[in-house]
C-alpha positions in Angstrom: 10.0 7.9 23.5 8.8 11.5 23.1 5.3 12.2 21.8 4.4 14.8 19.3 0.9 15.7 18.3 -0.2 16.5 14.6 -3.4 18.8 14.3 -4.7 17.0 11.5 -5.4 13.3 11.5 -4.1 11.0 8.9 -6.6 8.7 7.3 -4.8 5.5 6.6 -5.4 1.9 6.4 -1.9 0.5 6.1 -2.2 -1.1 2.9 0.5 -1.9 0.2 -1.6 0.1 -2.2 -1.6 3.0 0.0 1.9 3.1 0.8 2.9 3.0 -3.1 0.3 5.9 -3.6 1.8 7.9 -0.9 5.4 7.3 -1.9 4.8 7.9 -5.5 3.3 11.3 -4.6 6.2 12.2 -2.4 8.9 11.1 -4.9 7.1 13.4 -7.5 6.9 16.3 -4.9 10.5 16.0 -4.0 11.6 15.9 -7.7 9.2 18.8 -8.8 9.7 21.0 -5.9 10.7 24.6 -7.1 12.2 25.6 -3.9 15.9 26.1 -3.9 16.3 24.2 -0.6 14.8 20.6 -0.2 11.8 20.6 1.9 12.5 17.3 3.4 16.0 16.0 4.9 18.0 14.2 2.5 17.5 11.1 4.8 13.8 11.2 4.2 14.0 11.8 0.3 16.4 8.8 0.3 13.8 6.8 2.2 11.1 8.0 0.0 12.9 6.7 -3.1 13.8 3.5 -1.4 10.3 2.7 -0.4 8.7 3.9 -3.6 10.9 1.2 -5.3 10.1 -1.4 -2.8 6.4 -1.1 -3.0 6.1 -0.7 -6.8 8.0 -3.9 -7.2 6.0 -5.5 -4.4 2.6 -4.5 -6.0 3.9 -5.8 -9.3 5.1 -9.0 -7.9 1.6 -9.5 -6.0 -0.3 -8.9 -9.2 1.8 -11.4 -11.0 1.3 -14.0 -8.4 -2.5 -13.3 -8.5 -2.7 -13.7 -12.3 -0.5 -16.9 -12.1 -3.0 -18.1 -9.2 -6.0 -17.4 -11.5 -4.5 -19.1 -14.5 -3.7 -22.1 -12.1 -7.3 -22.2 -10.9 -8.7 -22.1 -14.2 -6.5 -24.9 -15.5 -7.4 -26.8 -12.3 -11.2 -26.4 -12.8 -11.2 -27.3 -16.4 -9.0 -30.5 -15.9 -11.3 -31.6 -12.7 -14.5 -31.2 -15.0 -13.1 -33.2 -17.8 -11.4 -35.9 -15.4 -14.7 -36.0 -13.4 -16.7 -36.5 -16.6 -14.5 -39.4 -17.9 -14.6 -41.3 -14.5 -18.6 -40.9 -14.2 -19.1 -41.8 -17.8 -16.9 -45.0 -17.3 -19.4 -46.2 -14.6 -22.5 -45.0 -16.7 -21.1 -46.9 -19.7 -20.7 -50.1 -17.6 -24.1 -49.7 -15.9 -26.0 -49.4 -19.4 -23.9 -52.2 -20.8 -25.1 -54.5 -17.9 -28.6 -53.1 -18.4 -28.5 -54.1 -22.1 -27.3 -57.5 -21.3 -23.9 -57.1 -23.0 -22.1 -57.6 -19.7 -22.8 -59.9 -16.7 -24.6 -58.4 -13.6 -21.5 -59.8 -11.7 -19.2 -57.3 -13.4 -20.1 -54.7 -10.9 -18.7 -56.8 -8.1 -15.2 -56.2 -9.2 -16.0 -52.4 -8.4 -17.2 -53.1 -5.1 -21.0 -52.5 -6.5 -24.2 -54.3 -6.4 -26.2 -54.0 -9.8 -28.3 -51.9 -10.0 -26.0 -49.5 -8.4 -25.7 -45.8 -7.8 -23.1 -43.8 -9.9 -20.5 -42.4 -7.5 -21.0 -38.8 -6.5 -18.0 -36.8 -7.1 -17.9 -33.0 -5.8 -14.4 -32.3 -5.1 -10.9 -33.0 -6.1 -9.9 -35.6 -3.1 -13.0 -37.6 -4.0 -12.2 -37.7 -7.8 -8.6 -39.1 -6.8 -9.9 -41.6 -4.4 -12.7 -42.9 -6.7 -10.3 -43.0 -9.7 -7.7 -45.1 -7.9 -10.2 -47.5 -6.8 -11.8 -47.6 -10.3 -8.3 -48.3 -11.7 -7.4 -51.1 -9.4 -10.7 -52.9 -9.8 -10.8 -52.7 -13.4 -7.1 -54.0 -13.5 -8.4 -56.9 -11.3 -11.3 -57.6 -13.8 -9.2 -57.6 -16.9 -6.6 -59.6 -15.3 -9.4 -62.3 -14.6 -10.0 -62.4 -18.3 -12.5 -59.4 -18.6 -12.6 -57.4 -21.8 -11.6 -53.8 -22.1 -14.6 -51.4 -22.1 -15.0 -48.7 -24.7 -16.6 -45.2 -24.9 -14.7 -44.1 -22.7 -11.8 -46.6 -22.7 -9.9 -47.0 -19.2 -6.8 -45.4 -21.0 -8.8 -42.2 -21.9 -9.9 -42.1 -18.3 -6.4 -42.6 -16.9 -4.9 -39.8 -19.4 -7.3 -37.2 -18.0 -7.1 -38.3 -14.3 -3.4 -38.0 -14.6 -3.6 -34.7 -16.1 -5.8 -33.6 -13.3 -3.7 -35.3 -10.6 -0.6 -33.2 -11.9 -2.4 -29.9 -11.4 -3.8 -31.0 -8.1 -0.3 -31.7 -6.8 0.8 -28.4 -7.8 -2.2 -26.7 -6.2 -1.8 -28.4 -2.9 1.9 -27.6 -2.9 2.6 -24.6 -0.9 5.7 -23.8 -3.0 3.4 -23.2 -6.0 0.2 -21.7 -4.6 0.5 -19.9 -1.4 1.1 -16.2 -1.5 4.9 -15.5 -2.3 6.9 -14.9 0.7 8.8 -11.5 0.9 11.7 -11.4 3.0 11.5 -9.1 6.2 8.3 -7.5 4.8 6.7 -7.0 8.1 9.4 -4.8 9.3 9.7 -3.1 6.1 6.0 -2.2 6.3 6.4 -1.1 9.9 9.1 1.3 9.1 7.6 2.6 5.9 4.5 3.4 8.1 6.6 5.2 10.5 8.2 7.2 7.9 4.7 8.2 6.4 3.7 9.1 10.0 6.7 11.3 10.5 6.3 12.9 7.1 2.8 13.7 7.8 3.5 15.2 11.2 6.2 17.4 9.5 3.9 18.7 6.8 1.0 19.3 9.4 3.2 21.8 11.2 4.2 23.4 8.0 0.5 23.6 6.6 -0.8 24.7 10.1 -1.0 28.5 8.8 -3.6 27.4 6.1 -7.3 26.9 6.4 -8.2 23.1 6.8 -9.7 23.0 3.2 -6.5 24.3 1.7 -4.5 21.7 4.0 -6.6 18.9 2.6 -5.7 19.9 -0.9 -1.9 20.1 0.1 -1.8 16.6 1.6 -3.9 15.4 -1.3 -0.7 16.4 -3.5 1.4 14.4 -1.3 -0.9 11.1 -1.7 -2.2 11.6 1.9 -5.9 12.0 2.9 -6.5 13.6 6.3 -9.5 14.8 8.4 -9.9 17.1 11.5 -8.6 15.6 14.6 -5.2 14.8 16.3 -2.9 12.2 16.0 -0.4 11.4 18.6 2.8 9.8 17.3 5.4 8.0 19.5 8.8 8.3 18.1 11.5 5.9 19.0 14.7 7.5 20.6 16.7 4.7 18.6 14.7 4.0 15.5 15.1 0.4 14.0 17.5 0.6 11.0 16.4 -1.7 8.5 19.0 -0.4 6.1 22.1 -2.6 7.1 25.6 -2.3 5.6 26.2 -5.3 3.4 28.7 -6.8 6.0 26.1 -6.7 8.6 23.3 -8.4 6.5 24.3 -11.9 7.0 23.9 -11.1 10.8 20.4 -9.9 10.5 17.8 -12.3 12.2 15.4 -12.0 9.4 18.4 -13.4 7.0 18.9 -16.3 9.3 15.1 -17.3 9.4 14.7 -17.0 5.8 18.1 -18.6 4.7 17.9 -20.9 1.8 17.7 -21.3 -1.8 15.5 -18.6 -3.4 12.2 -19.6 -4.8 10.1 -18.2 -7.6 7.6 -17.4 -4.9 10.1 -15.3 -2.8 11.0 -11.8 -3.5 14.0 -10.1 -1.8 14.9 -6.6 -1.6 18.2 -4.9 -1.3 17.8 -3.0 2.1 21.2 -1.4 2.2 20.5 2.3 2.6 23.4 4.4 1.3 24.7 7.1 3.5 23.9 10.6 2.6 
């Protein structure tokens, strides 16, 4: 490795939003440059466009996943509350019917309760499903022994809302549906993108060295970069990792092997083939 020293320090937190901001600015800079000769080598301009496309799609995808997660969370909470109310009201209706003398005190025994009993506490989804399952089994046993169906609410109405909640519960606890979408090879993509940004910063740091630092800050802002006084030391690999594999080599990539299988709705793939200049 060889070390190169930049005279300005890049203020950079390695977020996807920052990467997109920088590559967007660099893309606009390369397209709108009035110089006859390209400022950056073609290898860098191609990488800039490639990474601009990748992180633009990635941010859009992350927003989509977040919005879908919010919708799913709202539906989950609404159905949880609805099902919870129906289950608790069933116990309350039974309690009040016993209290009025419309049901025998022994009715509560079918549900593992002794009158006067406490209404079960339900504070989370697992408890709702567990209490509901026990309720349905006990109620079926009671009706099977000749007991009458309750009304307001009926056990059928309770089951409908519990089943609706159970459906979204299973979706929420299924990693395929809820967890953050997997993006193939994204860690290596980010590392290489960061290395590209560091190298471009170092390149322009040398070009801007003749200007006062206030002017350098302004010029770097046009490139989407924020800098401060200081020094950065970048270690450049003598043989940089080539993420842009020819198509015939893509199947041999370790990342391809580790992520083989059917594409899911929560997996985003990028074509990393980097056309030759």
